[in-house]
C-alpha positions as CSV (number, residue, x, y, z in Angstrom):
1,M,112.3,117.6,115.6
2,E,112.3,114.0,114.5
3,S,113.7,113.6,111.0
4,L,111.3,112.8,108.2
5,T,111.8,109.4,106.6
6,L,110.0,108.9,103.4
7,K,110.0,106.2,100.7
8,A,108.3,107.2,97.4
9,K,107.1,105.1,94.6
10,F,105.1,106.0,91.6
11,K,102.6,104.1,89.5
12,I,102.3,104.4,85.8
13,F,98.8,103.6,84.6
14,N,98.2,101.8,81.2
15,S,97.5,105.2,79.8
16,G,100.9,106.5,80.7
17,H,99.6,108.6,83.6
18,W,101.7,108.7,86.8
19,A,100.4,108.7,90.4
20,L,102.4,108.7,93.6
21,Y,102.6,106.7,96.9
22,I,104.7,108.0,99.7
23,L,105.4,105.9,102.8
24,D,106.1,108.1,105.8
25,F,107.7,105.9,108.5
26,R,107.7,108.6,111.1
27,S,104.0,109.2,111.0
28,K,103.1,105.7,109.8
29,V,101.1,107.0,106.9
30,V,100.8,105.9,103.3
31,M,100.0,109.0,101.2
32,Y,98.6,108.8,97.7
33,F,98.5,111.6,95.2
34,D,97.0,111.7,91.7
35,S,97.0,114.9,89.7
36,L,94.2,113.5,87.5
37,S,91.6,112.4,90.1
38,V,89.8,110.3,87.5
39,F,92.2,107.5,88.3
40,N,91.3,107.5,92.0
41,S,88.8,104.7,91.5
42,S,91.6,102.1,91.8
43,Y,93.1,103.7,94.9
44,S,92.1,100.9,97.4
45,Q,93.3,98.0,95.3
46,D,96.5,99.9,94.4
47,I,97.3,100.6,98.1
48,D,97.1,96.8,98.8
49,I,99.5,96.1,95.9
50,F,101.8,98.9,97.1
51,M,101.9,97.6,100.7
52,D,102.5,94.0,99.4
53,F,105.5,95.4,97.5
54,V,106.8,97.2,100.6
55,S,106.4,94.1,102.7
56,Q,108.3,92.0,100.2
57,K,111.1,94.5,99.9
58,H,111.4,94.7,103.7
59,L,111.4,90.9,103.9
60,D,114.1,90.7,101.2
61,A,116.3,93.4,102.9
62,K,115.8,92.6,106.6
63,G,114.7,89.0,106.6
64,E,111.6,89.8,108.7
65,K,108.0,90.6,108.1
66,F,106.9,94.2,107.9
67,N,103.7,95.2,109.8
68,T,101.7,97.1,107.1
69,K,98.6,97.1,109.3
70,S,100.0,99.8,111.5
71,F,99.9,102.4,108.7
72,A,97.0,104.7,108.0
73,F,96.1,105.8,104.4
74,E,95.7,109.3,103.2
75,M,94.9,110.8,99.9
76,I,96.9,114.0,99.4
77,G,94.8,116.8,98.2
78,G,96.5,119.2,95.8
79,P,96.5,120.9,92.5
80,Q,95.1,119.0,89.5
81,Q,96.8,119.2,86.1
82,T,94.9,120.8,83.3
83,N,96.5,118.9,80.5
84,L,97.6,115.3,79.8
85,R,101.4,115.8,79.9
86,D,102.3,117.3,83.3
87,C,101.7,114.3,85.7
88,G,105.4,113.6,86.0
89,L,106.2,117.2,86.9
90,F,103.3,117.3,89.4
91,L,104.6,114.1,91.0
92,I,108.1,115.6,91.3
93,K,106.8,118.8,92.9
94,V,104.6,116.9,95.4
95,V,107.6,114.8,96.5
96,D,109.6,118.1,96.8
97,Y,106.9,119.7,98.9
98,V,106.2,116.7,101.1
99,S,109.9,116.1,101.7
100,R,110.3,119.7,102.9
101,E,107.1,119.3,105.0
102,A,105.7,122.3,103.1
103,K,102.1,123.0,102.2
104,I,101.3,121.8,98.7
105,D,100.3,125.2,97.2
106,F,101.6,125.2,93.7
107,D,99.3,125.7,90.8
108,P,99.0,124.3,87.3
109,K,100.0,127.8,86.0
110,D,103.4,127.3,87.8
111,M,104.3,124.3,85.6
112,P,106.2,126.3,82.9
113,Y,108.4,127.8,85.6
114,Y,108.9,124.4,87.3
115,R,109.7,122.7,84.0
116,K,112.5,125.3,83.3
117,R,113.7,125.1,86.9
118,L,113.9,121.3,86.8
119,I,115.9,121.4,83.5
120,W,118.3,123.9,85.0
121,E,118.7,121.8,88.2
122,L,119.4,118.6,86.2
123,C,121.9,120.3,83.8
124,S,123.7,122.1,86.6
125,Q,123.5,119.2,89.0
126,Q,122.3,121.6,91.7
127,I,119.0,121.8,93.6
128,L,117.7,125.2,94.2
129,S,116.3,126.3,97.6
130,P,112.5,126.6,97.6
């Protein structure tokens, strides 16, 4: 199996809400996830800004242009938060699931558990198996 190579970047909206872009070099896909779908209206413009950012970083690092036209775009479906404070935790869990190539099947009701688990992982400097 070919290894999964991902680059993730998040966007913080003016309201303080976080959304996520994941660039999958293996599949040549840019994935977008927003746990509050109300912000999806700026998706198209934001993808262009994100790809310009990726292009510039590639040019700076490698000294050559990066072909962003070869990438497809996909909105990641998934659970939607039920409050205005869990977007960062949703973002972390989506990165976790996508990086393990797992189906995104967690639920907003799981957030108290994931919050405690994340605190434990950070304090103990250990990442638990799924």
